[in-house]
Backbone as JSON Lines, residues from 0, in Angstrom:
{"i":0,"aa":"X","n":[-13.15,-6.89,-31.96],"ca":[-11.83,-6.3,-32.0],"c":[-11.1,-6.66,-30.7]}
{"i":1,"aa":"X","n":[-9.86,-7.03,-30.82],"ca":[-9.06,-7.42,-29.65],"c":[-8.36,-6.2,-29.07]}
{"i":2,"aa":"X","n":[-8.31,-6.16,-27.76],"ca":[-7.63,-5.07,-27.06],"c":[-6.59,-5.66,-26.13]}
{"i":3,"aa":"X","n":[-5.47,-4.99,-26.01],"ca":[-4.43,-5.42,-25.08],"c":[-4.82,-5.09,-23.65]}
{"i":4,"aa":"X","n":[-4.18,-5.74,-22.73],"ca":[-4.44,-5.48,-21.31],"c":[-3.94,-4.1,-20.94]}
{"i":5,"aa":"X","n":[-4.68,-3.41,-20.1],"ca":[-4.26,-2.1,-19.63],"c":[-3.29,-2.27,-18.48]}
{"i":6,"aa":"X","n":[-2.17,-1.61,-18.56],"ca":[-1.17,-1.68,-17.5],"c":[-1.48,-0.62,-16.46]}
{"i":7,"aa":"X","n":[-1.51,-1.06,-15.21],"ca":[-1.8,-0.12,-14.14],"c":[-0.53,0.35,-13.45]}
{"i":8,"aa":"X","n":[0.59,-0.33,-13.69],"ca":[1.84,0.05,-13.05],"c":[2.63,0.98,-13.94]}
{"i":9,"aa":"X","n":[3.24,1.96,-13.34],"ca":[4.1,2.87,-14.08],"c":[5.41,2.16,-14.39]}
{"i":10,"aa":"X","n":[6.06,2.47,-15.5],"ca":[7.36,1.88,-15.78],"c":[8.38,2.34,-14.75]}
{"i":11,"aa":"X","n":[9.41,1.55,-14.52],"ca":[10.41,1.92,-13.52],"c":[11.14,3.2,-13.91]}
{"i":12,"aa":"X","n":[11.63,3.94,-12.91],"ca":[12.35,5.18,-13.16],"c":[13.84,4.96,-12.95]}
{"i":13,"aa":"X","n":[14.58,4.84,-14.03],"ca":[16.02,4.57,-13.91],"c":[16.81,5.83,-13.6]}
{"i":14,"aa":"X","n":[18.0,5.65,-13.09],"ca":[18.95,6.73,-12.89],"c":[19.73,6.87,-14.2]}
{"i":15,"aa":"X","n":[19.45,7.92,-14.96],"ca":[20.05,8.07,-16.27],"c":[21.54,8.38,-16.21]}
{"i":16,"aa":"X","n":[22.01,8.92,-15.1],"ca":[23.44,9.14,-14.95],"c":[24.19,7.81,-14.93]}
{"i":17,"aa":"X","n":[23.61,6.81,-14.28],"ca":[24.22,5.48,-14.25],"c":[24.13,4.8,-15.61]}
{"i":18,"aa":"X","n":[23.07,5.08,-16.35],"ca":[22.82,4.4,-17.61],"c":[23.6,5.0,-18.79]}
{"i":19,"aa":"X","n":[24.17,6.15,-18.61],"ca":[24.77,6.9,-19.72],"c":[25.66,6.06,-20.64]}
{"i":20,"aa":"X","n":[26.57,5.28,-20.13],"ca":[27.51,4.53,-20.96],"c":[27.24,3.03,-20.99]}
{"i":21,"aa":"X","n":[26.06,2.61,-20.6],"ca":[25.74,1.19,-20.53],"c":[25.52,0.61,-21.93]}
{"i":22,"aa":"X","n":[26.17,-0.5,-22.2],"ca":[26.02,-1.16,-23.5],"c":[24.82,-2.1,-23.54]}
{"i":23,"aa":"X","n":[24.28,-2.45,-22.39],"ca":[23.13,-3.36,-22.34],"c":[21.84,-2.62,-22.68]}
{"i":24,"aa":"X","n":[21.61,-1.49,-22.02],"ca":[20.36,-0.74,-22.24],"c":[20.54,0.45,-23.17]}
{"i":25,"aa":"X","n":[21.77,0.66,-23.62],"ca":[22.1,1.75,-24.55],"c":[21.76,3.13,-23.99]}
{"i":26,"aa":"X","n":[21.9,3.27,-22.67],"ca":[21.69,4.57,-22.04],"c":[20.27,4.85,-21.57]}
{"i":27,"aa":"X","n":[19.35,3.92,-21.78],"ca":[17.96,4.13,-21.37],"c":[17.72,3.79,-19.9]}
{"i":28,"aa":"X","n":[18.48,2.86,-19.35],"ca":[18.3,2.47,-17.96],"c":[17.28,1.38,-17.76]}
{"i":29,"aa":"X","n":[16.53,1.06,-18.8],"ca":[15.56,-0.02,-18.73],"c":[15.74,-0.94,-19.92]}
{"i":30,"aa":"X","n":[15.27,-2.16,-19.76],"ca":[15.25,-3.13,-20.86],"c":[13.83,-3.66,-20.98]}
{"i":31,"aa":"X","n":[13.48,-4.15,-22.15],"ca":[12.15,-4.71,-22.39],"c":[12.26,-6.23,-22.36]}
{"i":32,"aa":"X","n":[11.42,-6.85,-21.55],"ca":[11.43,-8.31,-21.43],"c":[10.7,-8.93,-22.61]}
{"i":33,"aa":"X","n":[10.77,-10.25,-22.69],"ca":[10.06,-10.96,-23.77],"c":[8.55,-10.78,-23.66]}
{"i":34,"aa":"X","n":[8.07,-10.48,-22.45],"ca":[6.63,-10.26,-22.24],"c":[6.22,-8.83,-22.56]}
{"i":35,"aa":"X","n":[7.19,-7.99,-22.91],"ca":[6.89,-6.6,-23.24],"c":[6.91,-5.66,-22.05]}
{"i":36,"aa":"X","n":[7.35,-6.15,-20.9],"ca":[7.42,-5.3,-19.7],"c":[8.76,-4.57,-19.66]}
{"i":37,"aa":"X","n":[8.76,-3.39,-19.07],"ca":[10.0,-2.65,-18.87],"c":[10.55,-2.98,-17.49]}
{"i":38,"aa":"X","n":[11.83,-3.3,-17.44],"ca":[12.51,-3.56,-16.18],"c":[13.78,-2.73,-16.14]}
{"i":39,"aa":"X","n":[14.22,-2.39,-14.92],"ca":[15.48,-1.69,-14.78],"c":[16.6,-2.57,-15.3]}
{"i":40,"aa":"X","n":[17.59,-1.95,-15.92],"ca":[18.73,-2.68,-16.46],"c":[19.55,-3.27,-15.32]}
{"i":41,"aa":"X","n":[19.8,-4.57,-15.39],"ca":[20.55,-5.25,-14.34],"c":[22.02,-4.86,-14.35]}
{"i":42,"aa":"X","n":[22.52,-4.4,-15.48],"ca":[23.93,-4.07,-15.58],"c":[24.26,-2.71,-14.94]}
{"i":43,"aa":"X","n":[23.47,-1.7,-15.22],"ca":[23.85,-0.35,-14.77],"c":[23.03,0.2,-13.6]}
{"i":44,"aa":"X","n":[21.89,-0.38,-13.3],"ca":[21.03,0.19,-12.27],"c":[21.2,-0.42,-10.89]}
{"i":45,"aa":"X","n":[22.18,-1.31,-10.75],"ca":[22.49,-1.86,-9.43],"c":[21.43,-2.8,-8.89]}
{"i":46,"aa":"X","n":[20.79,-3.57,-9.75],"ca":[19.78,-4.54,-9.31],"c":[20.49,-5.69,-8.6]}
{"i":47,"aa":"X","n":[19.94,-6.1,-7.47],"ca":[20.5,-7.24,-6.74],"c":[19.75,-8.49,-7.15]}
{"i":48,"aa":"X","n":[20.13,-9.61,-6.58],"ca":[19.46,-10.87,-6.88],"c":[18.11,-11.0,-6.19]}
{"i":49,"aa":"X","n":[17.76,-10.07,-5.31],"ca":[16.48,-10.11,-4.61],"c":[15.38,-9.61,-5.54]}
{"i":50,"aa":"X","n":[14.84,-10.45,-6.33],"ca":[13.77,-10.21,-7.29],"c":[13.25,-8.79,-7.37]}
{"i":51,"aa":"X","n":[13.88,-7.97,-8.19],"ca":[13.4,-6.62,-8.43],"c":[13.87,-5.58,-7.43]}
{"i":52,"aa":"X","n":[14.65,-5.96,-6.45],"ca":[15.13,-4.98,-5.48],"c":[16.09,-4.03,-6.18]}
{"i":53,"aa":"X","n":[16.0,-2.77,-5.83],"ca":[16.87,-1.76,-6.46],"c":[17.83,-1.19,-5.43]}
{"i":54,"aa":"X","n":[18.69,-0.33,-5.9],"ca":[19.7,0.26,-5.02],"c":[19.07,0.84,-3.77]}
{"i":55,"aa":"X","n":[19.79,0.71,-2.66],"ca":[19.26,1.16,-1.39],"c":[19.36,2.66,-1.18]}
{"i":56,"aa":"X","n":[20.07,3.38,-2.04],"ca":[20.24,4.82,-1.83],"c":[19.17,5.66,-2.53]}
{"i":57,"aa":"X","n":[18.11,5.03,-3.01],"ca":[17.04,5.81,-3.67],"c":[16.12,6.36,-2.66]}
């Protein structure tokens, strides 16, 4: 029987106030990549171009 890999990292914690009216993530604050990973929404969560860096006010 095949088993999927166990993920040791917790999914990112988005700011739902920012995500409320986002059309990209539909208010969830995260998007699912083609690999099945959850990432913060680049449109509403203030992601910069620095690979995965998030807003500095967290």
